[in-house]
N, CA, C and O atoms as a Tinker XYZ file with bonds, in Angstrom:
   560  protein
     1  N    141.832000   95.247000  169.893000    73     2
     2  CA   143.259000   94.778000  169.078000    64     1     3
     3  C    144.689000   94.979000  168.563000    63     2     4     5
     4  O    145.271000   96.030000  168.831000    81     3
     5  N    145.341000   93.934000  167.769000    73     3     6
     6  CA   146.537000   94.741000  167.724000    64     5     7
     7  C    146.448000   96.024000  166.830000    63     6     8     9
     8  O    146.949000   96.902000  167.532000    81     7
     9  N    146.076000   96.568000  165.668000    73     7    10
    10  CA   145.732000   96.904000  165.283000    64     9    11
    11  C    145.355000   98.572000  165.803000    63    10    12    13
    12  O    145.687000   99.622000  165.253000    81    11
    13  N    144.557000   98.368000  167.042000    73    11    14
    14  CA   144.034000   99.288000  167.292000    64    13    15
    15  C    143.790000   99.844000  168.698000    63    14    16    17
    16  O    144.199000   99.047000  169.542000    81    15
    17  N    143.154000  101.163000  169.321000    73    15    18
    18  CA   143.820000  101.423000  170.845000    64    17    19
    19  C    142.300000  101.021000  171.380000    63    18    20    21
    20  O    141.107000  101.037000  171.076000    81    19
    21  N    143.258000  100.645000  172.414000    73    19    22
    22  CA   141.435000  101.178000  173.514000    64    21    23
    23  C    142.135000  101.653000  174.495000    63    22    24    25
    24  O    143.348000  101.851000  174.557000    81    23
    25  N    141.387000  101.813000  175.192000    73    23    26
    26  CA   141.319000  102.361000  176.694000    64    25    27
    27  C    139.838000  102.151000  177.319000    63    26    28    29
    28  O    138.720000  102.373000  176.854000    81    27
    29  N    140.436000  101.455000  178.989000    73    27    30
    30  CA   139.680000  100.675000  180.087000    64    29    31
    31  C    138.973000  101.109000  180.829000    63    30    32    33
    32  O    139.285000  100.494000  181.849000    81    31
    33  N    138.152000  101.798000  181.104000    73    31    34
    34  CA   138.120000  102.450000  182.443000    64    33    35
    35  C    136.485000  101.536000  182.793000    63    34    36    37
    36  O    135.308000  101.515000  182.436000    81    35
    37  N    137.712000  100.695000  183.992000    73    35    38
    38  CA   136.445000   99.883000  184.810000    64    37    39
    39  C    135.632000   99.173000  183.248000    63    38    40    41
    40  O    136.250000   99.075000  182.188000    81    39
    41  N    134.516000   98.847000  183.384000    73    39    42
    42  CA   133.451000   97.633000  182.081000    64    41    43
    43  C    132.745000   98.732000  180.583000    63    42    44    45
    44  O    131.951000   98.532000  179.664000    81    43
    45  N    133.739000  100.095000  181.140000    73    43    46
    46  CA   133.548000  101.022000  179.978000    64    45    47
    47  C    135.477000  100.390000  178.689000    63    46    48    49
    48  O    136.591000  100.165000  179.162000    81    47
    49  N    135.149000  100.331000  177.463000    73    47    50
    50  CA   136.162000   99.832000  176.483000    64    49    51
    51  C    135.282000  101.414000  175.157000    63    50    52    53
    52  O    134.270000  101.767000  174.552000    81    51
    53  N    136.385000  101.672000  175.412000    73    51    54
    54  CA   137.307000  103.003000  173.909000    64    53    55
    55  C    137.720000  101.888000  172.800000    63    54    56    57
    56  O    138.367000  100.963000  173.292000    81    55
    57  N    137.495000  101.792000  171.493000    73    55    58
    58  CA   138.325000  101.728000  171.030000    64    57    59
    59  C    138.662000  103.205000  169.724000    63    58    60    61
    60  O    138.156000  104.252000  169.318000    81    59
    61  N    139.891000  102.297000  169.529000    73    59    62
    62  CA   140.190000  103.748000  167.905000    64    61    63
    63  C    140.898000  102.524000  167.293000    63    62    64    65
    64  O    141.946000  101.971000  167.626000    81    63
    65  N    140.018000  102.257000  166.294000    73    63    66
    66  CA   141.309000  102.213000  164.804000    64    65    67
    67  C    140.849000  101.874000  163.702000    63    66    68    69
    68  O    140.043000  102.725000  163.324000    81    67
    69  N    140.923000  101.318000  163.224000    73    67    70
    70  CA   140.575000  101.971000  161.105000    64    69    71
    71  C    138.991000  102.325000  161.361000    63    70    72    73
    72  O    138.440000  103.400000  161.602000    81    71
    73  N    138.558000  101.199000  161.236000    73    71    74
    74  CA   137.197000  101.576000  161.100000    64    73    75
    75  C    136.319000  103.279000  162.325000    63    74    76    77
    76  O    135.427000  104.101000  162.114000    81    75
    77  N    136.932000  103.094000  163.077000    73    75    78
    78  CA   136.198000  104.128000  163.121000    64    77    79
    79  C    137.125000  104.493000  165.743000    63    78    80    81
    80  O    138.143000  104.242000  166.388000    81    79
    81  N    135.828000  105.113000  165.947000    73    79    82
    82  CA   136.270000  104.618000  166.953000    64    81    83
    83  C    134.555000  103.875000  167.788000    63    82    84    85
    84  O    133.553000  104.574000  167.934000    81    83
    85  N    134.619000  102.754000  168.104000    73    83    86
    86  CA   134.069000  102.305000  169.390000    64    85    87
    87  C    133.790000  102.367000  170.929000    63    86    88    89
    88  O    134.700000  102.385000  171.757000    81    87
    89  N    132.441000  102.398000  171.250000    73    87    90
    90  CA   132.432000  102.975000  172.378000    64    89    91
    91  C    131.553000  101.543000  173.847000    63    90    92    93
    92  O    130.374000  101.499000  174.199000    81    91
    93  N    132.048000  101.161000  174.044000    73    91    94
    94  CA   131.948000   99.811000  174.750000    64    93    95
    95  C    131.144000   99.808000  176.374000    63    94    96    97
    96  O    131.806000   99.592000  177.389000    81    95
    97  N    129.898000  100.033000  176.410000    73    95    98
    98  CA   129.210000  100.328000  177.911000    64    97    99
    99  C    128.967000   98.792000  178.716000    63    98   100   101
   100  O    130.120000   98.612000  179.108000    81    99
   101  N    128.548000   98.143000  178.977000    73    99   102
   102  CA   127.684000   97.022000  179.638000    64   101   103
   103  C    126.782000   97.530000  180.702000    63   102   104   105
   104  O    125.583000   97.257000  180.650000    81   103
   105  N    127.515000   98.604000  182.135000    73   103   106
   106  CA   126.449000   99.246000  182.136000    64   105   107
   107  C    126.293000  100.643000  182.449000    63   106   108   109
   108  O    127.335000  101.013000  182.989000    81   107
   109  N    124.996000  102.122000  182.305000    73   107   110
   110  CA   125.506000  103.555000  182.411000    64   109   111
   111  C    124.748000  103.162000  183.550000    63   110   112   113
   112  O    123.670000  102.583000  183.680000    81   111
   113  N    126.058000  103.884000  184.782000    73   111   114
   114  CA   125.837000  104.158000  185.731000    64   113   115
   115  C    125.481000  105.783000  186.501000    63   114   116   117
   116  O    126.321000  106.677000  186.611000    81   115
   117  N    124.236000  105.855000  186.909000    73   115   118
   118  CA   124.257000  107.295000  187.268000    64   117   119
   119  C    124.344000  108.365000  187.834000    63   118   120   121
   120  O    124.472000  109.582000  187.703000    81   119
   121  N    124.177000  107.079000  188.889000    73   119   122
   122  CA   124.694000  107.468000  190.940000    64   121   123
   123  C    125.910000  108.001000  190.613000    63   122   124   125
   124  O    126.187000  108.966000  191.324000    81   123
   125  N    127.013000  107.632000  189.523000    73   123   126
   126  CA   128.297000  108.052000  189.868000    64   125   127
   127  C    128.977000  109.253000  189.737000    63   126   128   129
   128  O    128.415000  110.150000  189.109000    81   127
   129  N    130.413000  109.502000  190.354000    73   127   130
   130  CA   130.182000  110.925000  191.120000    64   129   131
   131  C    131.090000  111.971000  189.766000    63   130   132   133
   132  O    131.726000  112.991000  190.030000    81   131
   133  N    130.860000  111.172000  187.858000    73   131   134
   134  CA   130.575000  112.375000  187.072000    64   133   135
   135  C    129.390000  112.619000  186.337000    63   134   136   137
   136  O    129.063000  113.558000  185.612000    81   135
   137  N    128.479000  110.962000  186.875000    73   135   138
   138  CA   127.178000  111.266000  186.809000    64   137   139
   139  C    126.541000  109.998000  184.786000    63   138   140   141
   140  O    125.852000  109.847000  183.777000    81   139
   141  N    128.255000  109.319000  186.271000    73   139   142
   142  CA   128.094000  108.437000  184.904000    64   141   143
   143  C    129.062000  108.371000  183.291000    63   142   144   145
   144  O    129.967000  109.047000  182.801000    81   143
   145  N    128.065000  106.853000  182.763000    73   143   146
   146  CA   129.359000  107.212000  181.593000    64   145   147
   147  C    128.237000  107.607000  180.064000    63   146   148   149
   148  O    127.431000  107.053000  179.317000    81   147
   149  N    128.941000  109.040000  180.319000    73   147   150
   150  CA   127.802000  109.065000  178.641000    64   149   151
   151  C    129.045000  110.352000  176.887000    63   150   152   153
   152  O    129.856000  111.264000  176.725000    81   151
   153  N    128.161000  109.291000  176.144000    73   151   154
   154  CA   128.955000  109.616000  173.984000    64   153   155
   155  C    129.195000  110.610000  174.404000    63   154   156   157
   156  O    130.297000  110.473000  174.935000    81   155
   157  N    128.799000  111.794000  174.551000    73   155   158
   158  CA   129.692000  112.998000  175.098000    64   157   159
   159  C    130.788000  113.245000  175.131000    63   158   160   161
   160  O    131.496000  113.838000  174.317000    81   159
   161  N    131.076000  112.662000  176.392000    73   159   162
   162  CA   132.206000  112.661000  177.516000    64   161   163
   163  C    133.431000  112.384000  176.273000    63   162   164   165
   164  O    134.339000  113.194000  176.094000    81   163
   165  N    133.280000  111.044000  175.422000    73   163   166
   166  CA   134.370000  110.815000  174.759000    64   165   167
   167  C    134.729000  111.509000  173.695000    63   166   168   169
   168  O    135.896000  111.671000  173.338000    81   167
   169  N    133.554000  112.032000  173.036000    73   167   170
   170  CA   133.981000  112.737000  172.167000    64   169   171
   171  C    134.442000  114.053000  171.710000    63   170   172   173
   172  O    134.772000  114.350000  170.562000    81   171
   173  N    134.419000  115.068000  173.113000    73   171   174
   174  CA   134.763000  116.417000  173.550000    64   173   175
   175  C    136.145000  115.841000  172.301000    63   174   176   177
   176  O    136.566000  114.788000  171.821000    81   175
   177  N    136.466000  117.547000  172.223000    73   175   178
   178  CA   138.372000  117.714000  171.300000    64   177   179
   179  C    139.337000  117.963000  172.800000    63   178   180   181
   180  O    140.518000  118.282000  172.661000    81   179
   181  N    138.809000  117.812000  174.076000    73   179   182
   182  CA   140.322000  118.566000  174.499000    64   181   183
   183  C    139.558000  118.619000  176.220000    63   182   184   185
   184  O    138.488000  118.093000  176.524000    81   183
   185  N    140.302000  119.259000  176.972000    73   183   186
   186  CA   139.688000  118.791000  178.293000    64   185   187
   187  C    139.486000  121.157000  178.584000    63   186   188   189
   188  O    139.375000  121.951000  177.651000    81   187
   189  N    139.526000  121.668000  180.660000    73   187   190
   190  CA   139.775000  122.286000  180.726000    64   189   191
   191  C    140.639000  122.150000  181.726000    63   190   192   193
   192  O    140.047000  121.673000  182.694000    81   191
   193  N    142.114000  122.408000  182.015000    73   191   194
   194  CA   142.944000  122.054000  183.279000    64   193   195
   195  C    143.318000  123.652000  183.782000    63   194   196   197
   196  O    143.371000  124.729000  183.187000    81   195
   197  N    143.581000  123.164000  185.396000    73   195   198
   198  CA   144.683000  124.503000  185.986000    64   197   199
   199  C    143.426000  124.981000  185.980000    63   198   200   201
   200  O    142.959000  124.722000  184.871000    81   199
   201  N    142.503000  125.641000  186.757000    73   199   202
   202  CA   141.544000  125.962000  186.625000    64   201   203
   203  C    142.389000  127.345000  187.451000    63   202   204   205
   204  O    143.587000  127.207000  187.208000    81   203
   205  N    142.192000  128.395000  188.184000    73   203   206
   206  CA   142.680000  128.943000  188.432000    64   205   207
   207  C    142.444000  130.892000  188.883000    63   206   208   209
   208  O    143.111000  131.683000  188.216000    81   207
   209  N    141.657000  131.362000  189.808000    73   207   210
   210  CA   141.747000  132.610000  190.111000    64   209   211
   211  C    142.979000  133.648000  190.517000    63   210   212   213
   212  O    143.720000  133.490000  191.488000    81   211
   213  N    143.015000  134.311000  189.941000    73   211   214
   214  CA   144.509000  135.141000  189.948000    64   213   215
   215  C    144.071000  137.048000  190.634000    63   214   216   217
   216  O    142.999000  137.530000  191.001000    81   215
   217  N    145.284000  137.565000  190.552000    73   215   218
   218  CA   145.306000  138.929000  189.930000    64   217   219
   219  C    145.920000  139.391000  189.152000    63   218   220   221
   220  O    146.638000  138.420000  188.909000    81   219
   221  N    146.485000  140.660000  188.064000    73   219   222
   222  CA   147.414000  140.790000  187.438000    64   221   223
   223  C    148.399000  140.535000  186.968000    63   222   224   225
   224  O    149.024000  140.761000  185.931000    81   223
   225  N    148.487000  140.050000  187.803000    73   223   226
   226  CA   150.148000  139.892000  188.142000    64   225   227
   227  C    149.982000  138.216000  187.752000    63   226   228   229
   228  O    151.086000  137.993000  187.256000    81   227
   229  N    149.471000  137.344000  187.716000    73   227   230
   230  CA   149.076000  136.024000  187.685000    64   229   231
   231  C    148.855000  134.971000  188.550000    63   230   232   233
   232  O    148.509000  133.806000  188.353000    81   231
   233  N    149.201000  135.792000  189.848000    73   231   234
   234  CA   149.323000  135.008000  190.766000    64   233   235
   235  C    148.486000  134.057000  191.642000    63   234   236   237
   236  O    148.448000  134.518000  192.783000    81   235
   237  N    148.036000  133.298000  191.574000    73   235   238
   238  CA   146.692000  132.444000  192.862000    64   237   239
   239  C    146.472000  133.161000  193.438000    63   238   240   241
   240  O    147.305000  134.018000  193.733000    81   239
   241  N    145.017000  133.170000  193.967000    73   239   242
   242  CA   144.723000  133.892000  194.776000    64   241   243
   243  C    142.840000  133.130000  195.051000    63   242   244   245
   244  O    142.234000  132.377000  194.290000    81   243
   245  N    142.562000  133.476000  195.860000    73   243   246
   246  CA   141.864000  132.634000  196.998000    64   245   247
   247  C    141.094000  133.908000  198.070000    63   246   248   249
   248  O    140.138000  133.692000  198.815000    81   247
   249  N    141.576000  134.808000  197.952000    73   247   250
   250  CA   141.170000  136.252000  198.799000    64   249   251
   251  C    141.640000  137.413000  197.562000    63   250   252   253
   252  O    142.470000  137.620000  196.677000    81   251
   253  N    140.358000  138.011000  198.281000    73   251   254
   254  CA   140.926000  139.300000  197.107000    64   253   255
   255  C    141.146000  140.366000  197.790000    63   254   256   257
   256  O    140.470000  140.958000  198.631000    81   255
   257  N    142.602000  140.633000  197.150000    73   255   258
   258  CA   143.211000  141.670000  197.635000    64   257   259
   259  C    143.211000  143.407000  196.165000    63   258   260   261
   260  O    143.766000  144.495000  196.014000    81   259
   261  N    142.294000  142.614000  195.563000    73   259   262
   262  CA   142.360000  144.478000  194.530000    64   261   263
   263  C    141.136000  143.733000  193.768000    63   262   264   265
   264  O    140.968000  142.514000  193.782000    81   263
   265  N    140.431000  144.536000  193.198000    73   263   266
   266  CA   139.295000  144.936000  192.725000    64   265   267
   267  C    139.152000  144.629000  191.076000    63   266   268   269
   268  O    138.235000  144.935000  190.314000    81   267
   269  N    140.415000  143.903000  190.813000    73   267   270
   270  CA   139.900000  143.089000  189.440000    64   269   271
   271  C    140.769000  141.825000  190.227000    63   270   272   273
   272  O    141.735000  141.701000  190.980000    81   271
   273  N    139.386000  140.676000  189.275000    73   271   274
   274  CA   139.929000  138.868000  189.509000    64   273   275
   275  C    140.452000  138.164000  188.275000    63   274   276   277
   276  O    139.486000  137.573000  187.793000    81   275
   277  N    140.965000  138.062000  187.926000    73   275   278
   278  CA   140.999000  137.055000  186.572000    64   277   279
   279  C    140.696000  135.452000  187.152000    63   278   280   281
   280  O    140.948000  135.001000  188.269000    81   279
   281  N    140.072000  134.781000  185.986000    73   279   282
   282  CA   139.595000  133.780000  185.783000    64   281   283
   283  C    140.237000  132.740000  185.087000    63   282   284   285
   284  O    139.634000  132.509000  184.039000    81   283
   285  N    141.605000  131.740000  185.316000    73   283   286
   286  CA   142.214000  131.884000  184.236000    64   285   287
   287  C    142.256000  129.658000  183.893000    63   286   288   289
   288  O    141.498000  129.208000  184.752000    81   287
   289  N    142.666000  128.810000  183.286000    73   287   290
   290  CA   142.734000  128.238000  182.927000    64   289   291
   291  C    143.771000  127.878000  181.455000    63   290   292   293
   292  O    143.977000  128.828000  180.699000    81   291
   293  N    144.380000  126.528000  181.109000    73   291   294
   294  CA   144.514000  125.900000  179.900000    64   293   295
   295  C    143.110000  124.992000  179.594000    63   294   296   297
   296  O    142.126000  124.490000  180.138000    81   295
   297  N    143.712000  125.156000  178.455000    73   295   298
   298  CA   143.190000  124.175000  178.098000    64   297   299
   299  C    143.654000  124.163000  176.187000    63   298   300   301
   300  O    144.134000  124.885000  175.313000    81   299
   301  N    142.866000  122.240000  176.508000    73   299   302
   302  CA   143.618000  121.106000  174.786000    64   301   303
   303  C    141.962000  121.156000  173.641000    63   302   304   305
   304  O    141.679000  120.314000  172.789000    81   303
   305  N    141.030000  122.558000  174.057000    73   303   306
   306  CA   139.988000  122.740000  172.887000    64   305   307
   307  C    140.940000  123.547000  171.991000    63   306   308   309
   308  O    142.063000  123.967000  172.271000    81   307
   309  N    139.826000  123.742000  170.176000    73   307   310
   310  CA   140.546000  124.834000  170.015000    64   309   311
   311  C    140.702000  125.964000  170.417000    63   310   312   313
   312  O    140.144000  126.489000  171.380000    81   311
   313  N    141.614000  126.496000  169.575000    73   311   314
   314  CA   141.790000  127.860000  169.953000    64   313   315
   315  C    140.343000  128.808000  169.058000    63   314   316   317
   316  O    139.928000  128.330000  168.003000    81   315
   317  N    139.766000  129.998000  169.567000    73   315   318
   318  CA   138.132000  129.952000  169.377000    64   317   319
   319  C    137.127000  130.091000  169.917000    63   318   320   321
   320  O    136.264000  130.929000  170.178000    81   319
   321  N    137.636000  128.184000  170.160000    73   319   322
   322  CA   135.981000  128.295000  171.091000    64   321   323
   323  C    135.485000  128.661000  172.026000    63   322   324   325
   324  O    135.974000  128.694000  173.156000    81   323
   325  N    134.348000  129.018000  171.659000    73   323   326
   326  CA   133.369000  129.762000  172.964000    64   325   327
   327  C    133.430000  129.292000  174.325000    63   326   328   329
   328  O    133.729000  128.116000  174.120000    81   327
   329  N    133.358000  129.401000  175.435000    73   327   330
   330  CA   133.099000  129.705000  176.586000    64   329   331
   331  C    132.428000  129.690000  177.578000    63   330   332   333
   332  O    133.001000  128.651000  177.904000    81   331
   333  N    131.610000  129.885000  178.548000    73   331   334
   334  CA   131.277000  130.677000  180.061000    64   333   335
   335  C    132.672000  130.250000  180.522000    63   334   336   337
   336  O    133.460000  129.304000  180.548000    81   335
   337  N    132.471000  131.697000  180.916000    73   335   338
   338  CA   133.105000  131.061000  182.288000    64   337   339
   339  C    132.907000  131.895000  184.175000    63   338   340   341
   340  O    133.357000  133.021000  184.384000    81   339
   341  N    132.450000  131.372000  184.889000    73   339   342
   342  CA   131.569000  132.283000  185.820000    64   341   343
   343  C    132.747000  132.332000  186.946000    63   342   344   345
   344  O    133.704000  131.596000  187.183000    81   343
   345  N    132.190000  133.666000  187.599000    73   343   346
   346  CA   132.495000  133.603000  188.596000    64   345   347
   347  C    131.795000  133.869000  189.948000    63   346   348   349
   348  O    131.159000  134.893000  190.197000    81   347
   349  N    131.909000  133.239000  190.463000    73   347   350
   350  CA   131.318000  133.256000  191.993000    64   349   351
   351  C    131.461000  133.385000  193.571000    63   350   352   353
   352  O    132.171000  132.587000  194.184000    81   351
   353  N    130.614000  134.641000  194.364000    73   351   354
   354  CA   130.745000  134.583000  195.243000    64   353   355
   355  C    130.083000  134.012000  196.589000    63   354   356   357
   356  O    128.991000  133.445000  196.571000    81   355
   357  N    130.849000  134.212000  197.785000    73   355   358
   358  CA   131.076000  132.726000  198.179000    64   357   359
   359  C    130.334000  133.369000  200.346000    63   358   360   361
   360  O    131.124000  133.668000  201.242000    81   359
   361  N    129.413000  133.371000  200.443000    73   359   362
   362  CA   129.621000  133.607000  202.111000    64   361   363
   363  C    129.972000  132.742000  203.165000    63   362   364   365
   364  O    129.822000  131.540000  202.943000    81   363
   365  N    130.366000  133.057000  204.162000    73   363   366
   366  CA   130.429000  132.657000  204.929000    64   365   367
   367  C    130.329000  131.201000  204.965000    63   366   368   369
   368  O    131.309000  130.470000  205.112000    81   367
   369  N    129.208000  130.821000  204.837000    73   367   370
   370  CA   128.821000  129.714000  204.923000    64   369   371
   371  C    129.555000  128.985000  203.181000    63   370   372   373
   372  O    129.227000  127.889000  202.725000    81   371
   373  N    130.028000  129.444000  202.867000    73   371   374
   374  CA   130.334000  129.142000  201.593000    64   373   375
   375  C    129.431000  129.059000  200.351000    63   374   376   377
   376  O    129.709000  128.192000  199.523000    81   375
   377  N    128.209000  130.000000  200.095000    73   375   378
   378  CA   126.359000  129.788000  199.696000    64   377   379
   379  C    126.401000  131.019000  198.908000    63   378   380   381
   380  O    126.099000  132.100000  199.415000    81   379
   381  N    126.869000  130.867000  197.339000    73   379   382
   382  CA   126.137000  131.271000  196.619000    64   381   383
   383  C    125.580000  132.900000  196.310000    63   382   384   385
   384  O    125.183000  132.830000  195.147000    81   383
   385  N    125.407000  134.040000  196.697000    73   383   386
   386  CA   125.639000  135.458000  196.444000    64   385   387
   387  C    126.166000  136.226000  195.692000    63   386   388   389
   388  O    126.593000  137.372000  195.826000    81   387
   389  N    126.125000  135.635000  194.996000    73   387   390
   390  CA   127.464000  136.672000  193.917000    64   389   391
   391  C    127.220000  135.714000  192.329000    63   390   392   393
   392  O    127.055000  134.498000  192.225000    81   391
   393  N    127.229000  135.906000  192.125000    73   391   394
   394  CA   127.350000  135.054000  190.361000    64   393   395
   395  C    127.300000  136.099000  189.533000    63   394   396   397
   396  O    126.595000  137.096000  189.688000    81   395
   397  N    128.588000  135.723000  187.999000    73   395   398
   398  CA   128.270000  136.530000  187.189000    64   397   399
   399  C    129.425000  135.590000  186.041000    63   398   400   401
   400  O    130.290000  134.770000  186.350000    81   399
   401  N    129.086000  136.015000  184.888000    73   399   402
   402  CA   128.814000  134.943000  183.835000    64   401   403
   403  C    129.633000  136.124000  182.663000    63   402   404   405
   404  O    129.304000  137.306000  182.560000    81   403
   405  N    130.377000  135.669000  182.128000    73   403   406
   406  CA   131.085000  135.675000  180.818000    64   405   407
   407  C    131.987000  135.085000  179.922000    63   406   408   409
   408  O    133.050000  134.486000  180.086000    81   407
   409  N    131.220000  135.436000  178.784000    73   407   410
   410  CA   131.134000  134.571000  177.429000    64   409   411
   411  C    133.459000  135.270000  176.700000    63   410   412   413
   412  O    133.844000  136.303000  176.152000    81   411
   413  N    134.077000  134.230000  177.076000    73   411   414
   414  CA   135.117000  134.404000  176.767000    64   413   415
   415  C    135.266000  133.234000  175.146000    63   414   416   417
   416  O    134.369000  132.519000  174.700000    81   415
   417  N    136.750000  133.412000  174.559000    73   415   418
   418  CA   137.508000  132.376000  173.205000    64   417   419
   419  C    138.548000  132.265000  173.943000    63   418   420   421
   420  O    139.415000  132.923000  174.518000    81   419
   421  N    138.187000  131.225000  173.745000    73   419   422
   422  CA   139.927000  129.864000  173.166000    64   421   423
   423  C    141.285000  130.481000  173.429000    63   422   424   425
   424  O    141.798000  129.580000  174.092000    81   423
   425  N    141.890000  131.110000  173.369000    73   423   426
   426  CA   143.440000  131.673000  172.329000    64   425   427
   427  C    145.044000  131.073000  173.349000    63   426   428   429
   428  O    145.241000  130.694000  174.503000    81   427
   429  N    145.698000  131.233000  172.396000    73   427   430
   430  CA   146.705000  129.971000  172.358000    64   429   431
   431  C    146.393000  129.115000  173.588000    63   430   432   433
   432  O    146.943000  129.494000  174.622000    81   431
   433  N    145.740000  128.207000  173.656000    73   431   434
   434  CA   144.698000  127.391000  174.631000    64   433   435
   435  C    144.888000  127.555000  175.930000    63   434   436   437
   436  O    145.139000  126.681000  176.759000    81   435
   437  N    144.679000  129.478000  176.199000    73   435   438
   438  CA   144.288000  129.745000  177.380000    64   437   439
   439  C    143.206000  130.006000  177.228000    63   438   440   441
   440  O    142.551000  130.211000  176.206000    81   439
   441  N    142.838000  130.015000  178.769000    73   439   442
   442  CA   141.421000  130.635000  179.092000    64   441   443
   443  C    141.572000  131.813000  179.780000    63   442   444   445
   444  O    142.090000  131.644000  180.883000    81   443
   445  N    141.265000  133.082000  179.475000    73   443   446
   446  CA   141.352000  134.239000  180.401000    64   445   447
   447  C    140.333000  135.010000  180.329000    63   446   448   449
   448  O    139.925000  135.453000  179.256000    81   447
   449  N    139.454000  135.428000  182.190000    73   447   450
   450  CA   138.635000  136.029000  181.664000    64   449   451
   451  C    138.938000  136.931000  182.754000    63   450   452   453
   452  O    139.714000  136.461000  183.586000    81   451
   453  N    138.316000  138.704000  183.065000    73   451   454
   454  CA   138.448000  139.738000  183.279000    64   453   455
   455  C    137.524000  139.702000  184.549000    63   454   456   457
   456  O    136.690000  138.855000  184.229000    81   455
   457  N    137.304000  139.999000  185.404000    73   455   458
   458  CA   135.613000  140.902000  186.260000    64   457   459
   459  C    136.332000  141.852000  187.340000    63   458   460   461
   460  O    137.270000  141.926000  188.134000    81   459
   461  N    135.415000  142.409000  186.895000    73   459   462
   462  CA   135.512000  143.539000  188.455000    64   461   463
   463  C    134.772000  142.863000  189.963000    63   462   464   465
   464  O    133.826000  142.098000  190.148000    81   463
   465  N    135.499000  143.404000  190.658000    73   463   466
   466  CA   134.152000  142.745000  192.051000    64   465   467
   467  C    133.340000  143.649000  192.844000    63   466   468   469
   468  O    132.639000  143.448000  193.835000    81   467
   469  N    133.751000  145.296000  191.785000    73   467   470
   470  CA   133.125000  146.155000  193.004000    64   469   471
   471  C    131.047000  146.372000  192.374000    63   470   472   473
   472  O    129.876000  146.604000  192.675000    81   471
   473  N    132.391000  145.935000  191.008000    73   471   474
   474  CA   130.862000  145.831000  189.915000    64   473   475
   475  C    129.593000  144.680000  190.381000    63   474   476   477
   476  O    128.379000  144.794000  190.549000    81   475
   477  N    130.364000  143.777000  190.465000    73   475   478
   478  CA   129.697000  141.982000  191.245000    64   477   479
   479  C    129.207000  142.347000  192.498000    63   478   480   481
   480  O    128.234000  141.632000  192.733000    81   479
   481  N    129.471000  143.303000  193.629000    73   479   482
   482  CA   129.158000  143.597000  194.481000    64   481   483
   483  C    127.507000  144.712000  194.539000    63   482   484   485
   484  O    126.431000  144.762000  195.136000    81   483
   485  N    128.165000  145.327000  193.642000    73   483   486
   486  CA   127.223000  147.013000  193.129000    64   485   487
   487  C    126.152000  145.882000  192.758000    63   486   488   489
   488  O    125.010000  145.895000  193.219000    81   487
   489  N    126.423000  145.326000  192.262000    73   487   490
   490  CA   125.305000  144.047000  191.131000    64   489   491
   491  C    124.175000  143.568000  191.825000    63   490   492   493
   492  O    122.974000  143.680000  191.580000    81   491
   493  N    124.988000  142.831000  193.035000    73   491   494
   494  CA   124.187000  142.306000  193.859000    64   493   495
   495  C    124.109000  142.626000  194.855000    63   494   496   497
   496  O    124.326000  141.820000  195.759000    81   495
   497  N    123.571000  144.687000  195.275000    73   495   498
   498  CA   124.028000  144.890000  196.628000    64   497   499
   499  C    124.381000  144.646000  198.169000    63   498   500   501
   500  O    123.923000  144.734000  199.308000    81   499
   501  N    125.652000  144.232000  197.330000    73   499   502
   502  CA   126.438000  143.181000  198.518000    64   501   503
   503  C    127.028000  144.329000  199.219000    63   502   504   505
   504  O    127.223000  145.267000  198.446000    81   503
   505  N    127.505000  144.647000  200.887000    73   503   506
   506  CA   128.009000  145.188000  201.879000    64   505   507
   507  C    129.862000  144.812000  200.956000    63   506   508   509
   508  O    130.080000  144.106000  199.972000    81   507
   509  N    130.401000  145.259000  201.422000    73   507   510
   510  CA   132.554000  145.500000  201.059000    64   509   511
   511  C    132.639000  144.543000  201.656000    63   510   512   513
   512  O    131.841000  143.775000  201.118000    81   511
   513  N    133.150000  144.000000  202.538000    73   511   514
   514  CA   133.057000  142.393000  203.346000    64   513   515
   515  C    132.126000  141.368000  202.656000    63   514   516   517
   516  O    132.585000  140.238000  202.489000    81   515
   517  N    131.035000  141.601000  202.291000    73   515   518
   518  CA   130.165000  139.890000  202.721000    64   517   519
   519  C    130.464000  138.490000  201.396000    63   518   520   521
   520  O    130.009000  137.355000  201.250000    81   519
   521  N    131.349000  139.251000  200.721000    73   519   522
   522  CA   132.228000  137.982000  199.897000    64   521   523
   523  C    133.282000  138.114000  200.692000    63   522   524   525
   524  O    133.922000  139.071000  201.127000    81   523
   525  N    133.371000  136.101000  200.872000    73   523   526
   526  CA   134.805000  135.431000  202.079000    64   525   527
   527  C    135.245000  135.322000  200.967000    63   526   528   529
   528  O    136.229000  136.035000  200.771000    81   527
   529  N    134.650000  134.193000  199.413000    73   527   530
   530  CA   135.572000  133.480000  198.834000    64   529   531
   531  C    135.121000  133.686000  197.250000    63   530   532   533
   532  O    134.069000  133.775000  196.617000    81   531
   533  N    136.462000  133.706000  197.007000    73   531   534
   534  CA   135.350000  133.688000  195.560000    64   533   535
   535  C    135.396000  132.054000  194.528000    63   534   536   537
   536  O    136.419000  131.407000  194.752000    81   535
   537  N    134.835000  131.682000  193.933000    73   535   538
   538  CA   135.642000  130.593000  193.515000    64   537   539
   539  C    134.961000  129.952000  191.794000    63   538   540   541
   540  O    133.769000  129.712000  191.605000    81   539
   541  N    135.890000  129.814000  190.898000    73   539   542
   542  CA   135.103000  130.339000  189.079000    64   541   543
   543  C    134.892000  129.130000  189.078000    63   542   544   545
   544  O    135.262000  128.293000  189.902000    81   543
   545  N    133.828000  128.902000  187.444000    73   543   546
   546  CA   133.482000  127.206000  186.978000    64   545   547
   547  C    133.540000  128.327000  185.209000    63   546   548   549
   548  O    132.973000  129.302000  184.716000    81   547
   549  N    134.796000  127.166000  184.815000    73   547   550
   550  CA   134.671000  127.494000  182.559000    64   549   551
   551  C    133.809000  126.080000  182.124000    63   550   552   553
   552  O    134.246000  124.958000  181.868000    81   551
   553  N    132.452000  126.579000  182.143000    73   551   554
   554  CA   131.518000  125.680000  181.113000    64   553   555
   555  C    131.681000  125.713000  179.454000    63   554   556   557
   556  O    131.558000  126.796000  178.881000    81   555
   557  N    131.976000  124.441000  178.660000    73   555   558
   558  CA   131.972000  124.686000  177.381000    64   557   559
   559  C    130.714000  124.302000  176.699000    63   558   560
   560  O    130.587000  124.483000  175.488000    81   559
């Protein structure tokens, strides 16, 4: 209305006005790409954006050039919030053959977590060149 703000996405409407936050949805679609619309998605305090895997110079990379990789992201979540940072090592077929999860906290709107690649390979009994690609994920 005139004294509130409404965000509309398809038939879903989120309205913020003097009396609070209202979420109206006619239908819950469970097979959509994002798993449908749920209220949790609306009331999150922020987002994680620009997720990237980098070397120690901060350069985004896809292949491993050094023994240490960093997963970085920018975040609109509150500083001090705890997040799980996951590094996945993939084989030629894109299957996950190694994975490590570390917990870190958001600082100055950034997430930065270091991973030791040699340790990841050793922990998973992998040959030196078994991992063809790395992928990163951050869970709040």
